N, CA, C, O and the ligand as a Tripos MOL2 file, in Angstrom:
@<TRIPOS>MOLECULE
protein
  257   255    65     0     0
PROTEIN
NO_CHARGES

@<TRIPOS>ATOM
      1 N         118.5440    2.3700  241.2270 N.3       1 MET1
      2 CA        118.5960    3.7140  241.8150 C.3       1 MET1
      3 C         119.6510    3.7700  242.9220 C.2       1 MET1
      4 O         119.5960    3.0300  243.9040 O.2       1 MET1
      5 N         120.5850    4.6480  242.7300 N.am      2 LYS2
      6 CA        121.6630    4.7900  243.7160 C.3       2 LYS2
      7 C         121.2170    5.6530  244.8880 C.2       2 LYS2
      8 O         120.4470    6.6010  244.7300 O.2       2 LYS2
      9 N         121.7130    5.3070  246.0480 N.am      3 THR3
     10 CA        121.4480    6.1240  247.2200 C.3       3 THR3
     11 C         122.5430    7.1820  247.3520 C.2       3 THR3
     12 O         123.7320    6.8710  247.4110 O.2       3 THR3
     13 N         122.1180    8.4050  247.3940 N.am      4 LYS4
     14 CA        123.0920    9.4790  247.5740 C.3       4 LYS4
     15 C         123.6260    9.4520  248.9950 C.2       4 LYS4
     16 O         122.8640    9.2290  249.9370 O.2       4 LYS4
     17 N         124.9110    9.6740  249.1630 N.am      5 PRO5
     18 CA        125.4320    9.7510  250.5270 C.3       5 PRO5
     19 C         124.8900   10.9830  251.2300 C.2       5 PRO5
     20 O         124.8530   12.0810  250.6750 O.2       5 PRO5
     21 N         124.4720   10.7660  252.4680 N.am      6 ALA6
     22 CA        123.9310   11.8810  253.2320 C.3       6 ALA6
     23 C         125.0410   12.8520  253.5930 C.2       6 ALA6
     24 O         126.1950   12.4640  253.7730 O.2       6 ALA6
     25 N         124.6790   14.0980  253.6920 N.am      7 THR7
     26 CA        125.6470   15.1080  254.0860 C.3       7 THR7
     27 C         125.1760   15.7590  255.3810 C.2       7 THR7
     28 O         124.0140   16.1430  255.5080 O.2       7 THR7
     29 N         126.0720   15.8750  256.3210 N.am      8 VAL8
     30 CA        125.7480   16.5430  257.5710 C.3       8 VAL8
     31 C         126.6830   17.7330  257.7390 C.2       8 VAL8
     32 O         127.7180   17.8200  257.0780 O.2       8 VAL8
     33 N         126.3160   18.6360  258.6150 N.am      9 SER9
     34 CA        127.1810   19.7740  258.8910 C.3       9 SER9
     35 C         128.0470   19.4590  260.1010 C.2       9 SER9
     36 O         127.5620   18.9610  261.1180 O.2       9 SER9
     37 N         129.3070   19.7500  259.9790 N.am     10 CYS10
     38 CA        130.2100   19.5690  261.1140 C.3      10 CYS10
     39 C         129.7110   20.4160  262.2820 C.2      10 CYS10
     40 O         129.5350   21.6250  262.1330 O.2      10 CYS10
     41 N         129.4790   19.7930  263.4510 N.am     11 PRO11
     42 CA        128.9280   20.5320  264.5840 C.3      11 PRO11
     43 C         129.8450   21.6440  265.0820 C.2      11 PRO11
     44 O         129.3950   22.5550  265.7770 O.2      11 PRO11
     45 N         131.1050   21.5750  264.7360 N.am     12 VAL12
     46 CA        132.0660   22.5640  265.2260 C.3      12 VAL12
     47 C         132.1960   23.7370  264.2620 C.2      12 VAL12
     48 O         132.0350   24.8890  264.6640 O.2      12 VAL12
     49 N         132.4870   23.4540  262.9880 N.am     13 CYS13
     50 CA        132.7710   24.5430  262.0570 C.3      13 CYS13
     51 C         131.6890   24.7010  260.9960 C.2      13 CYS13
     52 O         131.7030   25.6770  260.2470 O.2      13 CYS13
     53 N         130.7480   23.7570  260.9190 N.am     14 GLY14
     54 CA        129.6410   23.8990  259.9910 C.3      14 GLY14
     55 C         129.9300   23.4460  258.5760 C.2      14 GLY14
     56 O         129.0710   23.5710  257.7030 O.2      14 GLY14
     57 N         131.1020   22.9310  258.3350 N.am     15 LYS15
     58 CA        131.4290   22.4280  257.0000 C.3      15 LYS15
     59 C         130.5910   21.2030  256.6670 C.2      15 LYS15
     60 O         130.3090   20.3920  257.5490 O.2      15 LYS15
     61 N         130.1890   21.0550  255.4170 N.am     16 PRO16
     62 CA        129.4650   19.8470  255.0320 C.3      16 PRO16
     63 C         130.3650   18.6200  255.0820 C.2      16 PRO16
     64 O         131.4880   18.6380  254.5800 O.2      16 PRO16
     65 N         129.8610   17.5670  255.6880 N.am     17 VAL17
     66 CA        130.6140   16.3200  255.8110 C.3      17 VAL17
     67 C         129.7930   15.2100  255.1770 C.2      17 VAL17
     68 O         128.6490   14.9790  255.5670 O.2      17 VAL17
     69 N         130.3710   14.5260  254.2050 N.am     18 THR18
     70 CA        129.6790   13.4220  253.5570 C.3      18 THR18
     71 C         129.6830   12.2060  254.4780 C.2      18 THR18
     72 O         130.7280   11.7610  254.9520 O.2      18 THR18
     73 N         128.4910   11.6880  254.7140 N.am     19 TRP19
     74 CA        128.3440   10.5900  255.6760 C.3      19 TRP19
     75 C         128.6250    9.2620  254.9970 C.2      19 TRP19
     76 O         127.7070    8.5380  254.6140 O.2      19 TRP19
     77 N         129.8970    8.9540  254.8550 N.am     20 THR20
     78 CA        130.3100    7.6790  254.2820 C.3      20 THR20
     79 C         131.3700    7.0600  255.1740 C.2      20 THR20
     80 O         131.8950    7.6930  256.0910 O.2      20 THR20
     81 N         131.6700    5.7950  254.8760 N.am     21 ALA21
     82 CA        132.6920    5.0990  255.6510 C.3      21 ALA21
     83 C         134.0500    5.7750  255.5130 C.2      21 ALA21
     84 O         134.9230    5.6200  256.3670 O.2      21 ALA21
     85 N         134.2160    6.5210  254.4340 N.am     22 ALA22
     86 CA        135.4860    7.1990  254.1960 C.3      22 ALA22
     87 C         135.6590    8.4200  255.0950 C.2      22 ALA22
     88 O         136.7730    8.8970  255.3140 O.2      22 ALA22
     89 N         134.5400    8.9140  255.6080 N.am     23 SER23
     90 CA        134.6210   10.0850  256.4820 C.3      23 SER23
     91 C         134.8850    9.6200  257.9090 C.2      23 SER23
     92 O         133.9640    9.3950  258.6940 O.2      23 SER23
     93 N         136.1350    9.4870  258.2100 N.am     24 THR24
     94 CA        136.5560    8.8830  259.4720 C.3      24 THR24
     95 C         136.0350    9.6380  260.6860 C.2      24 THR24
     96 O         135.7060    9.0370  261.7080 O.2      24 THR24
     97 N         135.9620   10.9580  260.5660 N.am     25 TRP25
     98 CA        135.6680   11.7790  261.7460 C.3      25 TRP25
     99 C         134.2280   12.2370  261.8080 C.2      25 TRP25
    100 O         133.8920   13.0920  262.6260 O.2      25 TRP25
    101 N         133.3450   11.6750  260.9430 N.am     26 ARG26
    102 CA        131.9580   12.0840  260.9720 C.3      26 ARG26
    103 C         131.3560   11.9240  262.3740 C.2      26 ARG26
    104 O         131.7260   10.9650  263.0520 O.2      26 ARG26
    105 N         130.5010   12.7490  262.8340 N.am     27 PRO27
    106 CA        129.9120   13.8590  262.0710 C.3      27 PRO27
    107 C         130.8220   15.0740  261.9440 C.2      27 PRO27
    108 O         130.3880   16.1100  261.4420 O.2      27 PRO27
    109 N         132.0570   14.9740  262.3800 N.am     28 PHE28
    110 CA        132.9650   16.1080  262.2710 C.3      28 PHE28
    111 C         133.7210   16.0270  260.9580 C.2      28 PHE28
    112 O         133.8570   14.9550  260.3680 O.2      28 PHE28
    113 N         134.2200   17.1970  260.5000 N.am     29 CYS29
    114 CA        134.9110   17.2180  259.2160 C.3      29 CYS29
    115 C         136.3390   16.7190  259.3620 C.2      29 CYS29
    116 O         136.9520   16.3150  258.3740 O.2      29 CYS29
    117 N         136.8710   16.7400  260.5560 N.am     30 SER30
    118 CA        138.2650   16.3510  260.7550 C.3      30 SER30
    119 C         138.4990   15.9680  262.2040 C.2      30 SER30
    120 O         137.6630   16.2080  263.0750 O.2      30 SER30
    121 N         139.6510   15.3690  262.4410 N.am     31 GLU31
    122 CA        140.0040   14.9990  263.8090 C.3      31 GLU31
    123 C         140.0760   16.2340  264.6910 C.2      31 GLU31
    124 O         139.7170   16.2000  265.8680 O.2      31 GLU31
    125 N         140.5450   17.3200  264.1000 N.am     32 ARG32
    126 CA        140.6960   18.5600  264.8460 C.3      32 ARG32
    127 C         139.3580   19.0240  265.4100 C.2      32 ARG32
    128 O         139.2580   19.3790  266.5840 O.2      32 ARG32
    129 N         138.3210   19.0190  264.5540 N.am     33 CYS33
    130 CA        137.0040   19.4510  265.0120 C.3      33 CYS33
    131 C         136.4590   18.4790  266.0590 C.2      33 CYS33
    132 O         135.8010   18.8930  267.0130 O.2      33 CYS33
    133 N         136.7280   17.2230  265.8810 N.am     34 ARG34
    134 CA        136.2730   16.2380  266.8570 C.3      34 ARG34
    135 C         136.8860   16.5240  268.2210 C.2      34 ARG34
    136 O         136.2020   16.4600  269.2430 O.2      34 ARG34
    137 N         138.1740   16.8390  268.2310 N.am     35 LEU35
    138 CA        138.8590   17.1200  269.4900 C.3      35 LEU35
    139 C         138.3560   18.4160  270.1090 C.2      35 LEU35
    140 O         138.2230   18.5170  271.3290 O.2      35 LEU35
    141 N         138.0770   19.4060  269.2680 N.am     36 ILE36
    142 CA        137.5330   20.6720  269.7610 C.3      36 ILE36
    143 C         136.2000   20.4290  270.4510 C.2      36 ILE36
    144 O         135.9480   20.9460  271.5390 O.2      36 ILE36
    145 N         135.3510   19.6400  269.8090 N.am     37 ASP37
    146 CA        134.0390   19.3600  270.3810 C.3      37 ASP37
    147 C         134.1710   18.5880  271.6840 C.2      37 ASP37
    148 O         133.4710   18.8690  272.6560 O.2      37 ASP37
    149 N         135.0640   17.6250  271.6980 N.am     38 LEU38
    150 CA        135.2920   16.8400  272.9110 C.3      38 LEU38
    151 C         135.7710   17.7360  274.0400 C.2      38 LEU38
    152 O         135.3480   17.5850  275.1870 O.2      38 LEU38
    153 N         136.6530   18.6660  273.7130 N.am     39 GLY39
    154 CA        137.1720   19.5890  274.7190 C.3      39 GLY39
    155 C         136.0770   20.4590  275.2870 C.2      39 GLY39
    156 O         136.0420   20.6990  276.4940 O.2      39 GLY39
    157 N         135.1700   20.9430  274.4310 N.am     40 GLU40
    158 CA        134.0780   21.7810  274.9090 C.3      40 GLU40
    159 C         133.1440   20.9940  275.8080 C.2      40 GLU40
    160 O         132.6370   21.5040  276.8070 O.2      40 GLU40
    161 N         132.9280   19.7440  275.4330 N.am     41 TRP41
    162 CA        132.0530   18.8940  276.2310 C.3      41 TRP41
    163 C         132.6540   18.6880  277.6140 C.2      41 TRP41
    164 O         131.9440   18.7330  278.6190 O.2      41 TRP41
    165 N         133.9760   18.4610  277.6630 N.am     42 LEU42
    166 CA        134.6450   18.2620  278.9480 C.3      42 LEU42
    167 C         134.5580   19.5230  279.7930 C.2      42 LEU42
    168 O         134.3880   19.4480  281.0100 O.2      42 LEU42
    169 N         134.6740   20.6750  279.1550 N.am     43 ASN43
    170 CA        134.5500   21.9340  279.8900 C.3      43 ASN43
    171 C         133.1750   22.0660  280.5210 C.2      43 ASN43
    172 O         133.0510   22.5080  281.6630 O.2      43 ASN43
    173 N         132.1460   21.6840  279.7820 N.am     44 GLU44
    174 CA        130.7880   21.7140  280.3050 C.3      44 GLU44
    175 C         130.6790   20.8590  281.5600 C.2      44 GLU44
    176 O         130.1020   21.2690  282.5670 O.2      44 GLU44
    177 N         131.2480   19.6630  281.4750 N.am     45 GLU45
    178 CA        131.1730   18.7250  282.5830 C.3      45 GLU45
    179 C         131.9180   19.2240  283.8070 C.2      45 GLU45
    180 O         131.5420   18.9460  284.9460 O.2      45 GLU45
    181 N         132.9880   19.9720  283.5430 N.am     46 ARG46
    182 CA        133.8340   20.4200  284.6430 C.3      46 ARG46
    183 C         133.3540   21.7090  285.2790 C.2      46 ARG46
    184 O         133.9340   22.1700  286.2630 O.2      46 ARG46
    185 N         132.3100   22.2920  284.7330 N.am     47 ARG47
    186 CA        131.8310   23.5620  285.2590 C.3      47 ARG47
    187 C         131.4200   23.3860  286.7280 C.2      47 ARG47
    188 O         130.7120   22.4470  287.0920 O.2      47 ARG47
    189 N         131.8790   24.3000  287.5310 N.am     48 ILE48
    190 CA        131.5810   24.2170  288.9570 C.3      48 ILE48
    191 C         130.1040   24.5530  289.1840 C.2      48 ILE48
    192 O         129.6470   25.6080  288.7430 O.2      48 ILE48
    193 N         129.3530   23.6870  289.8570 N.am     49 PRO49
    194 CA        127.9100   23.8830  290.0080 C.3      49 PRO49
    195 C         127.5330   25.1920  290.6880 C.2      49 PRO49
    196 O         126.5270   25.8070  290.3330 O.2      49 PRO49
    197 N         128.3200   25.6180  291.6510 N.am     50 GLY50
    198 CA        127.9860   26.8260  292.3980 C.3      50 GLY50
    199 C         128.4480   28.1060  291.7280 C.2      50 GLY50
    200 O         128.2560   29.2000  292.2600 O.2      50 GLY50
    201 N         129.0570   27.9680  290.5600 N.am     51 GLU51
    202 CA        129.6220   29.1270  289.8800 C.3      51 GLU51
    203 C         128.5300   30.1040  289.4290 C.2      51 GLU51
    204 O         127.4740   29.6950  288.9450 O.2      51 GLU51
    205 N         128.8030   31.3830  289.5950 N.am     52 GLU52
    206 CA        127.8480   32.4090  289.1820 C.3      52 GLU52
    207 C         127.8250   32.5040  287.6610 C.2      52 GLU52
    208 O         128.8760   32.5550  287.0240 O.2      52 GLU52
    209 N         126.6390   32.5280  287.0860 N.am     53 VAL53
    210 CA        126.5020   32.7220  285.6530 C.3      53 VAL53
    211 C         125.7040   34.0030  285.4510 C.2      53 VAL53
    212 O         124.4740   33.9830  285.5020 O.2      53 VAL53
    213 N         126.3910   35.1120  285.2230 N.am     54 PRO54
    214 CA        125.7220   36.4220  285.2520 C.3      54 PRO54
    215 C         124.7440   36.6650  284.1080 C.2      54 PRO54
    216 O         123.8410   37.4890  284.2560 O.2      54 PRO54
    217 N         124.8860   35.9850  282.9790 N.am     55 ASP55
    218 CA        124.0860   36.3700  281.8130 C.3      55 ASP55
    219 C         122.8400   35.5090  281.5930 C.2      55 ASP55
    220 O         122.2360   35.5850  280.5240 O.2      55 ASP55
    221 N         122.4450   34.7040  282.5580 N.am     56 THR56
    222 CA        121.2640   33.8760  282.3530 C.3      56 THR56
    223 C         119.9790   34.6290  282.6900 C.2      56 THR56
    224 O         118.9390   34.4070  282.0700 O.2      56 THR56
    225 N         120.0590   35.5180  283.6760 N.am     57 GLY57
    226 CA        118.8730   36.2700  284.0800 C.3      57 GLY57
    227 C         117.9020   35.4450  284.8940 C.2      57 GLY57
    228 O         116.7870   35.8890  285.1710 O.2      57 GLY57
    229 N         118.3090   34.2590  285.2770 N.am     58 ILE58
    230 CA        117.4230   33.3980  286.0680 C.3      58 ILE58
    231 C         117.5220   33.7870  287.5510 C.2      58 ILE58
    232 O         118.6080   33.7960  288.1290 O.2      58 ILE58
    233 N         116.4100   34.0970  288.1330 N.am     59 ASP59
    234 CA        116.3920   34.4970  289.5410 C.3      59 ASP59
    235 C         115.9940   33.2960  290.3890 C.2      59 ASP59
    236 O         114.8850   33.2320  290.9200 O.2      59 ASP59
    237 N         116.9080   32.3560  290.5030 N.am     60 ALA60
    238 CA        116.6120   31.1260  291.2110 C.3      60 ALA60
    239 C         116.5580   31.3390  292.7100 C.2      60 ALA60
    240 O         115.8790   30.6080  293.4310 O.2      60 ALA60
    241 N         117.2810   32.3480  293.1720 N.am     61 ALA61
    242 CA        117.3530   32.5740  294.6130 C.3      61 ALA61
    243 C         116.0280   33.1290  295.1490 C.2      61 ALA61
    244 O         115.6490   32.8470  296.2860 O.2      61 ALA61
    245 N         115.3410   33.9030  294.3430 N.am     62 GLY62
    246 CA        114.0500   34.4600  294.7710 C.3      62 GLY62
    247 C         114.1920   35.3710  295.9820 C.2      62 GLY62
    248 O         113.4040   35.2910  296.9250 O.2      62 GLY62
    249 N         115.2020   36.2400  295.9520 N.am     63 ASP63
    250 CA        115.4810   37.0600  297.1290 C.3      63 ASP63
    251 C         114.8530   38.4390  297.0420 C.2      63 ASP63
    252 O         115.4710   39.4160  297.4640 O.2      63 ASP63
    253 N         113.6660   38.5460  296.5170 N.am     64 TYR64
    254 CA        112.9820   39.8420  296.4700 C.3      64 TYR64
    255 C         112.3240   40.1570  297.8150 C.2      64 TYR64
    256 O         111.7010   41.2080  297.9660 O.2      64 TYR64
    257 ZN        134.7160   20.9480  261.2250 Zn       65 ZN65
@<TRIPOS>BOND
     1     1     2 1
     2     2     3 1
     3     3     4 2
     4     3     5 am
     5     5     6 1
     6     6     7 1
     7     7     8 2
     8     7     9 am
     9     9    10 1
    10    10    11 1
    11    11    12 2
    12    11    13 am
    13    13    14 1
    14    14    15 1
    15    15    16 2
    16    15    17 am
    17    17    18 1
    18    18    19 1
    19    19    20 2
    20    19    21 am
    21    21    22 1
    22    22    23 1
    23    23    24 2
    24    23    25 am
    25    25    26 1
    26    26    27 1
    27    27    28 2
    28    27    29 am
    29    29    30 1
    30    30    31 1
    31    31    32 2
    32    31    33 am
    33    33    34 1
    34    34    35 1
    35    35    36 2
    36    35    37 am
    37    37    38 1
    38    38    39 1
    39    39    40 2
    40    39    41 am
    41    41    42 1
    42    42    43 1
    43    43    44 2
    44    43    45 am
    45    45    46 1
    46    46    47 1
    47    47    48 2
    48    47    49 am
    49    49    50 1
    50    50    51 1
    51    51    52 2
    52    51    53 am
    53    53    54 1
    54    54    55 1
    55    55    56 2
    56    55    57 am
    57    57    58 1
    58    58    59 1
    59    59    60 2
    60    59    61 am
    61    61    62 1
    62    62    63 1
    63    63    64 2
    64    63    65 am
    65    65    66 1
    66    66    67 1
    67    67    68 2
    68    67    69 am
    69    69    70 1
    70    70    71 1
    71    71    72 2
    72    71    73 am
    73    73    74 1
    74    74    75 1
    75    75    76 2
    76    75    77 am
    77    77    78 1
    78    78    79 1
    79    79    80 2
    80    79    81 am
    81    81    82 1
    82    82    83 1
    83    83    84 2
    84    83    85 am
    85    85    86 1
    86    86    87 1
    87    87    88 2
    88    87    89 am
    89    89    90 1
    90    90    91 1
    91    91    92 2
    92    91    93 am
    93    93    94 1
    94    94    95 1
    95    95    96 2
    96    95    97 am
    97    97    98 1
    98    98    99 1
    99    99   100 2
   100    99   101 am
   101   101   102 1
   102   102   103 1
   103   103   104 2
   104   103   105 am
   105   105   106 1
   106   106   107 1
   107   107   108 2
   108   107   109 am
   109   109   110 1
   110   110   111 1
   111   111   112 2
   112   111   113 am
   113   113   114 1
   114   114   115 1
   115   115   116 2
   116   115   117 am
   117   117   118 1
   118   118   119 1
   119   119   120 2
   120   119   121 am
   121   121   122 1
   122   122   123 1
   123   123   124 2
   124   123   125 am
   125   125   126 1
   126   126   127 1
   127   127   128 2
   128   127   129 am
   129   129   130 1
   130   130   131 1
   131   131   132 2
   132   131   133 am
   133   133   134 1
   134   134   135 1
   135   135   136 2
   136   135   137 am
   137   137   138 1
   138   138   139 1
   139   139   140 2
   140   139   141 am
   141   141   142 1
   142   142   143 1
   143   143   144 2
   144   143   145 am
   145   145   146 1
   146   146   147 1
   147   147   148 2
   148   147   149 am
   149   149   150 1
   150   150   151 1
   151   151   152 2
   152   151   153 am
   153   153   154 1
   154   154   155 1
   155   155   156 2
   156   155   157 am
   157   157   158 1
   158   158   159 1
   159   159   160 2
   160   159   161 am
   161   161   162 1
   162   162   163 1
   163   163   164 2
   164   163   165 am
   165   165   166 1
   166   166   167 1
   167   167   168 2
   168   167   169 am
   169   169   170 1
   170   170   171 1
   171   171   172 2
   172   171   173 am
   173   173   174 1
   174   174   175 1
   175   175   176 2
   176   175   177 am
   177   177   178 1
   178   178   179 1
   179   179   180 2
   180   179   181 am
   181   181   182 1
   182   182   183 1
   183   183   184 2
   184   183   185 am
   185   185   186 1
   186   186   187 1
   187   187   188 2
   188   187   189 am
   189   189   190 1
   190   190   191 1
   191   191   192 2
   192   191   193 am
   193   193   194 1
   194   194   195 1
   195   195   196 2
   196   195   197 am
   197   197   198 1
   198   198   199 1
   199   199   200 2
   200   199   201 am
   201   201   202 1
   202   202   203 1
   203   203   204 2
   204   203   205 am
   205   205   206 1
   206   206   207 1
   207   207   208 2
   208   207   209 am
   209   209   210 1
   210   210   211 1
   211   211   212 2
   212   211   213 am
   213   213   214 1
   214   214   215 1
   215   215   216 2
   216   215   217 am
   217   217   218 1
   218   218   219 1
   219   219   220 2
   220   219   221 am
   221   221   222 1
   222   222   223 1
   223   223   224 2
   224   223   225 am
   225   225   226 1
   226   226   227 1
   227   227   228 2
   228   227   229 am
   229   229   230 1
   230   230   231 1
   231   231   232 2
   232   231   233 am
   233   233   234 1
   234   234   235 1
   235   235   236 2
   236   235   237 am
   237   237   238 1
   238   238   239 1
   239   239   240 2
   240   239   241 am
   241   241   242 1
   242   242   243 1
   243   243   244 2
   244   243   245 am
   245   245   246 1
   246   246   247 1
   247   247   248 2
   248   247   249 am
   249   249   250 1
   250   250   251 1
   251   251   252 2
   252   251   253 am
   253   253   254 1
   254   254   255 1
   255   255   256 2
@<TRIPOS>SUBSTRUCTURE
     1 MET1         2 RESIDUE 1 A MET
     2 LYS2         6 RESIDUE 1 A LYS
     3 THR3        10 RESIDUE 1 A THR
     4 LYS4        14 RESIDUE 1 A LYS
     5 PRO5        18 RESIDUE 1 A PRO
     6 ALA6        22 RESIDUE 1 A ALA
     7 THR7        26 RESIDUE 1 A THR
     8 VAL8        30 RESIDUE 1 A VAL
     9 SER9        34 RESIDUE 1 A SER
    10 CYS10       38 RESIDUE 1 A CYS
    11 PRO11       42 RESIDUE 1 A PRO
    12 VAL12       46 RESIDUE 1 A VAL
    13 CYS13       50 RESIDUE 1 A CYS
    14 GLY14       54 RESIDUE 1 A GLY
    15 LYS15       58 RESIDUE 1 A LYS
    16 PRO16       62 RESIDUE 1 A PRO
    17 VAL17       66 RESIDUE 1 A VAL
    18 THR18       70 RESIDUE 1 A THR
    19 TRP19       74 RESIDUE 1 A TRP
    20 THR20       78 RESIDUE 1 A THR
    21 ALA21       82 RESIDUE 1 A ALA
    22 ALA22       86 RESIDUE 1 A ALA
    23 SER23       90 RESIDUE 1 A SER
    24 THR24       94 RESIDUE 1 A THR
    25 TRP25       98 RESIDUE 1 A TRP
    26 ARG26      102 RESIDUE 1 A ARG
    27 PRO27      106 RESIDUE 1 A PRO
    28 PHE28      110 RESIDUE 1 A PHE
    29 CYS29      114 RESIDUE 1 A CYS
    30 SER30      118 RESIDUE 1 A SER
    31 GLU31      122 RESIDUE 1 A GLU
    32 ARG32      126 RESIDUE 1 A ARG
    33 CYS33      130 RESIDUE 1 A CYS
    34 ARG34      134 RESIDUE 1 A ARG
    35 LEU35      138 RESIDUE 1 A LEU
    36 ILE36      142 RESIDUE 1 A ILE
    37 ASP37      146 RESIDUE 1 A ASP
    38 LEU38      150 RESIDUE 1 A LEU
    39 GLY39      154 RESIDUE 1 A GLY
    40 GLU40      158 RESIDUE 1 A GLU
    41 TRP41      162 RESIDUE 1 A TRP
    42 LEU42      166 RESIDUE 1 A LEU
    43 ASN43      170 RESIDUE 1 A ASN
    44 GLU44      174 RESIDUE 1 A GLU
    45 GLU45      178 RESIDUE 1 A GLU
    46 ARG46      182 RESIDUE 1 A ARG
    47 ARG47      186 RESIDUE 1 A ARG
    48 ILE48      190 RESIDUE 1 A ILE
    49 PRO49      194 RESIDUE 1 A PRO
    50 GLY50      198 RESIDUE 1 A GLY
    51 GLU51      202 RESIDUE 1 A GLU
    52 GLU52      206 RESIDUE 1 A GLU
    53 VAL53      210 RESIDUE 1 A VAL
    54 PRO54      214 RESIDUE 1 A PRO
    55 ASP55      218 RESIDUE 1 A ASP
    56 THR56      222 RESIDUE 1 A THR
    57 GLY57      226 RESIDUE 1 A GLY
    58 ILE58      230 RESIDUE 1 A ILE
    59 ASP59      234 RESIDUE 1 A ASP
    60 ALA60      238 RESIDUE 1 A ALA
    61 ALA61      242 RESIDUE 1 A ALA
    62 GLY62      246 RESIDUE 1 A GLY
    63 ASP63      250 RESIDUE 1 A ASP
    64 TYR64      254 RESIDUE 1 A TYR
    65 ZN65       257 GROUP 0 **** ****
């Protein structure tokens, strides 16, 4: 009984990626998607902690 190669979805574009040694950029479909994801991750890390985020609706200040 052969084991079917697992397929995952590229976290960036959602394309199916076959999880084999041949898929160099797994879980991404390509180097491009890998770099895009890395860039987004770096942006998250660089976010200024005191920055206002208007769309969260979290009232952390409790200034009522
Ligand atoms: Zn992709």
